[in-house]
C-alpha positions in Angstrom: -50.4 13.5 -65.8 -48.7 13.9 -62.4 -49.3 11.1 -60.0 -50.1 12.2 -56.6 -48.1 10.3 -53.9 -50.1 8.2 -51.2 -50.3 9.4 -47.7 -47.9 6.6 -46.7 -45.5 7.5 -49.5 -45.4 11.2 -48.4 -44.9 10.0 -44.8 -41.9 7.7 -45.7 -40.3 10.4 -47.8 -40.7 13.1 -45.0 -37.5 14.1 -43.0 -38.1 13.4 -39.5 -36.3 15.2 -36.6 -35.2 13.1 -33.7 -38.0 13.4 -31.0 -35.3 14.7 -28.7 -35.0 17.8 -30.9 -38.7 18.3 -31.0 -38.9 18.0 -27.3 -35.9 20.5 -26.8 -37.6 23.0 -29.2 -40.8 22.7 -27.1 -38.9 23.7 -24.0 -38.8 20.1 -22.4 -35.6 19.1 -20.7 -34.0 15.7 -21.0 -35.5 14.3 -17.7 -39.0 15.4 -18.8 -39.4 13.1 -21.8 -39.5 9.2 -21.9 -38.3 7.8 -25.2 -40.3 5.3 -27.3 -37.7 5.0 -30.0 -36.0 7.8 -32.1 -39.5 9.6 -33.1 -41.9 9.1 -30.3 -41.9 10.0 -26.7 -44.0 10.3 -23.6 -44.1 13.5 -21.4 -43.1 12.7 -17.8 -45.3 13.3 -14.8 -42.6 15.8 -13.6 -43.1 17.9 -16.8 -46.8 18.0 -16.4 -46.5 19.1 -12.8 -44.0 21.9 -13.5 -46.5 24.5 -14.9 -45.2 27.2 -17.1 -48.6 29.0 -17.1 -48.4 30.4 -20.6 -52.2 30.2 -20.9 -52.2 29.5 -24.6 -55.1 30.2 -26.8 -57.2 27.2 -27.4 -58.5 26.7 -31.0 -61.1 24.0 -31.7 -61.3 22.3 -35.2 -64.6 20.8 -36.1 -66.6 20.0 -39.4 -69.8 19.7 -41.1 -71.5 16.4 -41.1 -69.1 13.7 -42.5 -69.7 12.0 -45.8 -68.1 9.0 -47.5 -65.4 11.2 -49.1 -63.8 12.6 -45.8 -63.7 16.2 -45.1 -60.0 16.6 -43.9 -60.6 17.8 -40.4 -57.5 16.3 -39.0 -55.4 17.4 -42.1 -56.7 21.0 -41.5 -55.8 20.8 -37.9 -52.2 19.7 -38.5 -51.8 22.2 -41.4 -53.1 25.0 -39.2 -50.5 24.2 -36.6 -47.8 24.2 -39.0 -49.1 27.5 -40.6 -49.1 29.2 -37.2 -45.5 28.1 -36.7 -44.7 29.3 -40.1 -46.0 32.8 -39.4 -44.0 33.1 -36.2 -46.5 32.0 -33.7 -45.6 29.2 -31.1 -48.2 26.5 -31.6 -48.8 22.9 -30.9 -51.3 20.5 -32.1 -53.4 18.0 -29.8 -55.1 15.1 -31.3 -56.8 11.8 -30.5 -55.0 8.4 -31.1 -56.3 6.4 -33.9 -58.3 3.3 -33.2 -57.4 0.0 -35.0 -61.1 -0.5 -35.8 -61.3 2.3 -38.5 -57.7 1.7 -39.6 -58.7 -2.0 -40.7 -62.2 -1.2 -41.4 -63.6 1.7 -43.6 -62.8 5.1 -42.3 -59.0 4.8 -42.3 -56.5 6.4 -39.8 -56.4 9.6 -37.9 -53.0 11.1 -38.7 -54.0 13.7 -41.4 -53.3 13.5 -45.0 -51.0 14.7 -47.9 -48.3 17.1 -46.6 -50.3 17.8 -43.3 -49.7 14.6 -41.5 -48.3 13.6 -38.0 -45.5 11.1 -38.4 -44.4 8.4 -38.0 -47.9 7.6 -39.4 -47.5 3.8 -39.5 -46.6 3.7 -35.7 -49.3 6.1 -34.6 -52.0 4.4 -36.7 -51.1 0.9 -35.3 -49.9 0.2 -31.9 -48.1 3.5 -31.1 -47.1 3.6 -27.4 -49.4 1.0 -26.2 -52.0 3.3 -24.6 -55.1 1.6 -26.1 -53.7 -1.8 -25.2 -53.5 -0.8 -21.6 -57.0 0.8 -21.6 -58.3 -2.6 -23.0 -56.5 -4.6 -20.4 -57.7 -2.4 -17.6 -61.3 -2.5 -18.9 -61.1 -6.4 -19.1 -59.4 -6.9 -15.9 -62.4 -5.2 -14.3 -64.6 -7.7 -16.2 -62.5 -10.7 -15.1 -62.7 -9.6 -11.6 -66.5 -8.9 -11.7 -67.2 -12.4 -13.0 -64.7 -14.0 -10.6 -66.5 -12.1 -7.8 -69.8 -13.6 -8.8 -68.2 -17.1 -9.1 -66.3 -17.0 -5.9 -69.3 -16.4 -3.6 -70.8 -13.2 -4.7 -70.2 -11.4 -1.6 -71.7 -8.1 -3.1 -75.0 -10.0 -4.0 -74.6 -8.9 -7.7 -77.4 -9.9 -10.0 -75.8 -11.6 -13.0 -78.7 -10.4 -15.2 -78.0 -6.7 -14.2 -74.3 -6.5 -15.0 -73.9 -3.4 -17.1 -70.1 -3.2 -17.8 -68.8 -4.9 -20.9 -65.7 -6.2 -22.2 -63.9 -4.4 -25.1 -61.6 -5.0 -28.0 -60.0 -2.3 -30.3 -61.3 -3.9 -33.5 -64.5 -3.9 -35.4 -66.0 -7.3 -34.7 -69.9 -7.6 -34.9 -69.7 -11.2 -33.8 -68.9 -10.1 -30.4 -71.8 -7.6 -29.8 -73.8 -10.3 -28.0 -72.2 -13.3 -26.3 -72.7 -15.8 -23.5 -69.7 -16.2 -21.0 -69.4 -19.1 -18.4 -70.4 -21.9 -20.6 -68.7 -25.3 -20.0 -67.9 -26.8 -16.6 -69.0 -25.6 -13.2 -65.6 -24.2 -12.7 -65.8 -22.1 -15.9 -67.8 -19.4 -14.2 -71.4 -18.3 -13.8 -73.3 -18.4 -17.2 -74.7 -15.0 -18.2 -75.2 -12.8 -21.3 -72.4 -10.4 -22.0 -71.0 -8.5 -25.0 -68.0 -6.3 -26.3 -67.8 -2.8 -27.1 -64.9 -1.3 -29.1 -62.2 0.1 -26.8 -62.8 3.8 -27.8 -66.3 3.4 -26.4 -65.2 2.1 -23.1 -65.8 4.3 -20.1 -62.2 3.5 -19.0 -61.1 5.5 -22.2 -63.3 8.4 -21.2 -62.0 8.3 -17.6 -58.5 8.5 -18.8 -59.1 11.3 -21.1 -61.0 13.4 -18.4 -58.8 12.6 -15.4 -56.4 15.4 -14.0 -53.8 13.1 -12.4 -53.2 9.6 -11.1 -55.3 10.3 -7.9 -58.2 11.4 -9.9 -57.8 8.6 -12.4 -58.0 6.0 -9.5 -61.2 7.8 -7.9 -63.0 7.8 -11.3 -62.1 4.2 -12.0 -63.5 3.2 -8.6 -66.7 5.3 -9.4 -67.6 3.1 -12.6 -71.1 1.7 -12.1 -70.5 -2.0 -13.2 -73.7 -3.8 -12.0 -76.7 -3.8 -9.6 -77.5 -6.0 -6.8 -80.6 -8.2 -6.5 -82.1 -5.4 -4.4 -81.5 -2.9 -7.2 -78.7 -0.9 -5.5 -75.5 -0.1 -7.6 -72.2 -1.8 -7.5 -69.1 0.1 -8.4 -65.6 -0.9 -9.4 -64.2 0.0 -6.0 -66.7 -2.4 -4.3 -64.9 -5.4 -5.7 -61.5 -3.8 -5.3 -60.5 -3.3 -8.9 -59.7 0.4 -8.9 -56.0 0.1 -7.8 -55.0 -2.5 -10.2 -56.8 -0.9 -12.9 -55.0 2.5 -12.2 -51.6 0.6 -12.1 -52.2 -0.7 -15.7 -53.0 2.9 -16.8 -49.9 4.6 -15.1 -48.0 5.0 -18.3 -51.0 5.5 -20.5 -51.7 8.6 -18.5 -48.7 10.2 -19.9 -49.3 12.3 -23.1 -47.5 11.2 -26.4 -45.2 13.7 -28.2 -44.6 13.3 -31.9 -44.2 15.9 -34.8 -45.9 16.9 -38.0 -44.2 16.7 -41.4 -43.6 20.6 -40.8 -42.0 19.6 -37.5 -44.6 21.0 -35.3 -44.9 19.4 -31.9 -48.1 17.2 -31.7 -49.5 15.8 -28.5 -51.5 12.7 -29.3 -53.4 11.2 -26.3 -56.6 9.2 -25.8 -59.1 8.4 -28.5 -62.8 8.2 -27.7 -65.1 8.2 -30.7 -67.4 11.1 -31.0 -70.5 9.2 -32.3 -70.6 6.9 -29.2 -68.3 8.6 -26.8 -67.2 12.3 -26.0 -64.9 12.4 -29.0 -62.0 14.6 -27.6 -58.3 13.9 -26.8 -57.2 14.1 -23.0 -57.6 16.9 -20.9 -54.0 16.4 -19.8 -52.6 16.7 -23.2 -54.8 19.8 -24.0 -53.7 21.5 -20.7 -50.1 20.6 -21.4 -50.1 22.2 -24.8 -51.9 25.3 -23.4 -49.4 25.6 -20.7 -46.3 25.3 -23.0 -47.4 27.2 -26.2 -49.2 30.3 -27.2 -51.7 28.3 -29.4 -53.1 24.9 -28.9 -54.8 23.5 -31.9 -57.2 20.7 -31.2 -60.0 18.9 -32.9 -63.1 17.0 -31.9 -64.6 14.0 -33.8 -67.1 14.2 -36.6 -69.4 17.2 -37.1 -70.2 20.1 -34.7 -73.4 18.3 -33.7 -71.2 15.6 -32.1 -67.6 16.2 -31.2 -67.7 20.0 -30.9 -70.9 20.0 -28.9 -69.4 17.5 -26.5 -66.0 19.4 -26.5 -67.9 22.6 -25.4 -70.5 21.2 -23.1 -68.4 18.5 -21.4 -64.7 18.9 -21.9 -64.6 22.8 -21.4 -66.4 22.3 -18.0 -63.5 20.0 -17.0 -60.9 22.2 -18.5 -62.3 25.3 -16.8 -61.8 27.3 -20.0 -62.9 27.4 -23.8 -61.8 27.9 -27.3 -60.9 31.4 -28.4 -61.9 30.4 -31.9 -63.6 27.5 -33.6 -62.5 26.3 -37.1 -65.4 24.8 -39.1 -64.1 22.5 -42.0 -66.2 22.0 -45.0 -65.7 20.8 -48.6 -67.5 21.5 -52.0 -68.1 17.9 -52.6 -69.6 17.1 -49.1 -71.8 20.0 -49.5 -72.9 18.8 -52.9 -73.6 15.4 -51.4 -75.8 16.9 -48.8 -77.6 18.6 -51.7 -78.4 15.3 -53.3 -75.4 14.6 -55.6 -74.2 11.0 -55.7 -70.6 9.8 -55.0 -69.9 9.1 -58.6 -70.8 12.8 -59.5 -68.9 14.6 -56.8 -66.3 15.9 -59.1 -68.9 17.4 -61.5 -69.8 21.1 -61.0 -73.4 21.3 -59.7 -74.3 24.7 -58.3 -77.8 23.8 -57.6 -77.0 20.9 -55.5 -74.3 22.9 -53.7 -76.8 25.7 -53.1 -79.2 23.1 -51.4 -76.4 21.4 -49.5 -75.2 24.8 -48.2 -78.0 24.6 -45.5 -75.9 22.0 -43.6 -73.0 24.5 -43.5 -75.4 27.3 -42.3 -76.7 25.1 -39.5 -73.2 24.2 -38.2 -72.2 27.9 -38.2 -75.5 28.8 -36.3 -74.7 26.0 -33.7 -71.2 27.2 -33.2 -72.0 30.8 -33.0 -74.6 29.9 -30.4 -71.7 29.0 -28.0 -70.7 32.7 -28.3 -67.3 32.0 -29.8 -65.9 33.3 -33.1 -66.0 31.0 -36.1 -63.8 30.7 -39.1 -64.9 28.4 -42.0 -62.1 26.6 -43.6 -62.9 25.3 -47.1 -60.7 22.3 -47.7 -60.1 22.8 -51.4 -59.8 19.8 -53.9 -58.5 20.1 -57.4 -62.0 19.4 -58.8 -63.6 22.4 -57.2 -64.6 25.0 -59.7 -64.2 28.7 -59.1 -68.0 29.2 -59.2 -68.4 26.5 -56.5 -65.7 28.0 -54.2 -67.1 31.5 -54.6 -70.6 30.2 -53.6 -69.4 28.8 -50.4 -67.4 32.0 -49.6 -70.4 34.2 -50.2 -72.7 32.1 -48.0 -70.2 32.2 -45.1 -70.1 35.9 -45.5 -73.8 36.3 -45.3 -73.7 34.1 -42.0 -71.2 36.5 -40.6 -68.5 33.8 -40.3 -64.8 34.6 -41.4 -63.6 32.3 -44.2 -60.5 31.0 -45.6 -59.5 28.5 -48.4 -57.2 25.7 -47.2 -54.6 23.9 -49.2 -53.1 22.0 -46.3 -53.3 18.7 -48.0 -51.3 19.7 -51.2 -49.1 22.3 -49.5 -48.7 21.6 -45.8 -48.5 24.6 -43.5 -47.9 27.0 -46.5 -51.3 26.2 -47.8 -53.0 27.2 -44.6 -51.2 30.6 -43.9 -54.5 32.6 -44.8 -56.5 30.4 -42.4 -53.8 30.9 -39.7 -54.0 34.6 -40.0 -57.8 34.6 -39.7 -57.6 32.3 -36.7 -55.2 34.7 -34.9 -57.4 37.6 -35.6 -60.3 35.8 -34.4 -58.6 34.7 -31.1 -58.4 38.4 -30.2 -62.2 39.0 -30.4 -64.2 38.8 -27.2 -65.7 35.5 -26.3 -67.2 33.9 -23.4 -68.7 30.4 -23.7 -72.4 30.0 -23.4 -73.3 26.5 -22.8 -76.4 24.7 -24.5 -77.8 23.7 -21.1 -77.5 24.3 -17.4 -75.7 21.5 -15.8 -78.2 21.3 -12.9 -81.2 21.0 -15.1 -83.2 17.8 -15.6 -82.0 15.1 -17.7 -85.0 15.6 -20.0 -84.5 19.3 -20.3 -80.8 18.8 -21.1 -81.7 16.4 -23.9 -84.5 18.8 -25.0 -82.0 21.5 -25.3 -79.6 19.5 -27.5 -82.4 18.2 -29.7 -83.9 21.6 -30.4 -80.8 23.8 -30.4 -78.1 21.6 -32.0 -80.1 19.2 -34.1 -83.0 21.3 -35.0 -85.5 18.7 -33.8 -89.2 19.4 -33.1 -89.3 17.1 -30.2 -88.0 14.1 -28.2 -89.6 10.7 -27.9 -88.6 8.1 -25.1 -88.8 4.4 -25.1 -90.0 2.7 -22.0 -86.4 1.4 -21.3 -85.2 5.1 -21.5 -87.9 6.4 -19.0 -86.9 3.5 -16.6 -83.2 4.4 -16.8 -83.8 8.1 -16.2 -85.8 7.2 -13.0 -82.9 5.1 -11.8 -80.2 7.8 -12.5 -82.4 10.3 -10.7 -82.8 7.9 -7.8 -79.0 7.8 -7.6 -78.7 11.4 -7.4 -76.7 11.6 -10.5 -78.8 13.7 -12.9 -76.6 16.8 -12.5 -74.1 15.5 -15.0 -73.4 16.7 -18.7 -75.3 14.6 -21.5 -73.1 12.7 -23.9 -75.3 11.7 -27.0 -74.5 8.6 -28.9 -76.0 9.0 -32.4 -75.3 8.7 -36.2 -72.6 11.1 -37.4 -73.9 11.4 -40.8 -77.1 13.4 -40.0 -78.1 16.2 -37.7 -81.0 14.0 -36.7 -80.8 10.3 -35.4 -81.6 8.9 -38.9 -78.5 8.7 -41.1 -80.6 9.0 -44.3 -81.8 12.4 -43.4 -79.0 14.6 -45.0 -78.4 18.4 -45.3 -80.6 20.2 -42.5 -83.7 18.0 -41.7 -86.8 19.7 -40.6 -90.0 18.7 -38.8 -88.4 15.5 -37.2 -88.2 14.0 -33.7 -85.4 12.2 -32.1 -86.0 8.9 -30.2 -84.1 8.2 -27.0 -83.6 4.4 -27.0 -82.0 4.2 -23.7 -79.4 5.9 -21.3 -76.3 4.7 -19.4 -74.8 6.5 -16.4 -71.1 6.8 -16.8 -70.4 7.7 -13.2 -66.7 7.4 -13.5 -66.4 9.6 -16.6 -68.8 11.9 -15.2 -71.5 12.2 -17.8 -74.8 10.4 -18.9 -74.6 8.6 -22.2 -77.9 9.0 -24.2 -78.4 6.4 -27.1 -80.4 7.7 -30.1 -81.7 5.6 -32.9 -79.8 2.4 -33.8 -76.3 3.4 -32.8 -73.8 0.7 -32.1 -70.9 0.6 -29.7 -69.2 -2.3 -31.5 -68.9 -1.6 -35.2 -68.7 -4.2 -37.9 -66.3 -4.5 -40.9 -67.5 -3.5 -44.4 -67.9 -6.1 -47.2 -64.2 -5.2 -48.3 -62.3 -3.9 -45.2 -59.3 -1.9 -45.6 -57.3 -4.7 -43.9 -57.4 -6.5 -47.3 -55.1 -4.0 -48.7 -52.5 -3.8 -45.9 -49.4 -5.9 -46.1 -45.9 -6.0 -45.2 -42.8 -6.8 -47.4 -39.9 -8.9 -46.6 -37.9 -5.8 -45.4 -40.5 -5.1 -42.9 -42.0 -2.2 -44.8 -45.8 -1.7 -44.3 -47.7 -1.2 -47.6 -51.3 -0.3 -48.3 -51.8 1.8 -45.1 -53.6 4.7 -47.1 
């Protein structure tokens, strides 16, 4: 029996080109790159400003609702980029940076898998170029300045019980969800309730990913709503003079990172908001840079099309001023069987009845994406346990839905295993498309939520808690209702209940609360019991990660 190498073994055995060569092949000059060792670099501000105006075709990769098995969305994205270059196209990949929370928790890293990986995977999955540390520091500087302002006389008349901006840490740590600060001596600050979010849920992360340039970054940072005064009026980061120092901390983090795939395709990895609690897309700057320099930019959005893709299309595309020419929807036989009622232990056993039931999840995602008026190509990420009958059932279902279909073997074969997918994508990009948003940006908050609930999730209605109704009134009073909606909900279901798999019907969603992210430029809507600071599982992945005496990291996937 052949032993399949682990992702880290494949990564370590891969031949990496010096990043200078990758940059030169991509058309960057020596003074347009900033080296972070032999295999990583940042793209300078000079290169970003010197536009090439290639207007590359944007391709978005998304997936059905995730399951405990993993659907291979990042793997497919990277394999597709390699495949396009193999067939003579000029393509680059644009991805999010991995968060340490999932790396040491349960989900794992975000560098792909098998022979479709971005490398060096250990560096990318751990500290990379320090962007997340800079974001964490900028966020927590604002918190420190806020608490210091209250302690040092409180010139802004801030109500300590109405501070809404929280500290962050890029780690899963449930013990920090609710804390009390300022305990101890009188000189230790003002006592108040506080808490931590994970860094990828920070508004500072969203601001960095949506800002055009340093001037826009500073403006957006200044616009972050941090607290309310005793009279109920809002206090922003600029009111306590934090925006300039925060921008200074983020100066280098604003520059997109350049690495490579195992197939030596250029990969821009920049920013990393989660899609279940944030907007789930890499930075506008990295996407624009890839589209400006290449004929094809392959990017992905987190989790399923009901989260990452919806936010990419309704939020990020409004910032980009453009939209994808094609959307790739990744599915797996085992995930569809899981949605059809098969247990994790039986995922490798042929079960056409369960697969048929689970196909409703795939159909709903196809329906959602076609509703945006953009061509859809379904990529079936093939596993060795998939039977011919199962694969054929998925192909026929996609054909009946009017979606193009391709098998993807990117995990086992790299770019060569995604050539058919690449050819289908190239053809789809030539079809006419003009994005049709889910809601009008100037509609009411309630109507925008209703449109998402009914159109994307398939809900029959929306319920609001008293807290949610009150927050909507406050946002309306600030004149900020004409912003896109960023829903925070479970990734496992189209609904707000993670136990409702496949395609739930006759359900309502409950809006627990909302938050105005005035710096990022959207309104966060919290559904169900979604948490912005995850916890570690009973046996975290960190238990298996180690380093040997020679400095080699082991156990990292």
